[in-house]
N, C-alpha and C positions, 0 to 999 in steps of 0.2 A: 504494500499500500504507499509506503513512504516514497517509493520512486515515481508514483502514478500519482499521488496527490500529497507533495510535501507540505510540512506545517507552514511555511512562507506562503505558499498559495492560498491556504485557507485564510490565513490572516490577511493577505492583500487582498482577498476577495471580499472579506468582512468591511475592511475599510472601504473599497470601491462601492459595494452596496449598500453600505452605511449612509455614505455621503449621498449617493443616488437617490435613496430613500427619504433622506432628510429633504431634498429638494422637491420630491413627489409631495410628502406630507405638507410642506410648506405652501405650494402651489394649491392645493385641494383646500387648504384653511385659510388662504391669504384674505387678509381684510384690510391691506394697506392701500393707500391712495394711488400709488404708482403704478399705472398700467404697463409702463415699460419694464418695470421689475418683475412683475407677475409675466409677461412675456418672456423675459430672461429665464425665469425659473421654469416655464413650460418648454422652452427650447432646450434648456440644459436636460430637462427630464427626458426628452425625446431623443435627443443625441446620445445621452447616457445609457438609454434603454437600447438604442441600436449598438452602442459600441459593447454592451454586456452580451448582449447576443452573438455578436461576432466573436467576442472572445469565447464564449462557450463553444460555439461550432469551432473554433481554432483548437481549443483545448479537445474536443471530440475528435478531431482529425489526428491529434498527438498520440492520444491514448484509447483505451475502451471506451464504448458508447456510454456506459453508465457512470463514469467517474464526474462528467459534467453535471448529470442529475444528483449524484450525492453531494457535489460541492455546491450546487446552488441551494438545495434544499436546506442542507446543515449550517452552512454559512451564513445564508441570507436571513434564517431564523435567529441567529447569534445577532448578526447585524441589525436588524430591525428591532429587537429587544434592546440592545446595548446602545444604539444611537437614539432611539426613544427615550431613553433614560437620560442620556447626555442632552437631547432637545430640552427636556424639562429642568435640567440642571443649569445649562449655559444659556438656553433659550433660542428661539427657533430662529429668530435672524441672525443672531452670532453663527450659530451651526450653519445656517444656510450660505452666509458669506464666506464661510471656510470652505464649504461643498464646491463652490465654484471652482476651486483649485484643487480641493481632496480627491473629488472622484476621477478628474483626468490624470494626475499624478498616479493614484492608483492602477487606473487602468494600464498605463504604462508598466506599471510594476509587474501587474498580473500579466502582461504580453511578454515581459522578458524571462519570467519564471516559467510560463508555458513553452515557449521556444526552446529554452534549455533541457526540456524532458527529454528522456531517451523512450522513443516508442517501443 
């Protein structure tokens, strides 16, 4: 298992999905006046979802078909819960601002981890 799904990949996916989920939660509960910020959240969520799907497909191509499903279920549940707690502690706006940089950086991290996996 360690070769197909290293701990670093799980952590990177948790960070990626957690920040992306932060944007999704903030966009659905947005109460601000800035429609530009809402649009930025929505675009970020769409782009992040497409990037996440592409990363899972790339991971699928590198390993057995079931590893991306396991990664998505386990790490996404942890990320949703953990980043939900961070939203409550730090505040949704602060987390959302961090997520504009956080999910793209984490996506690059995930990509390089997957690229270095041995099929």
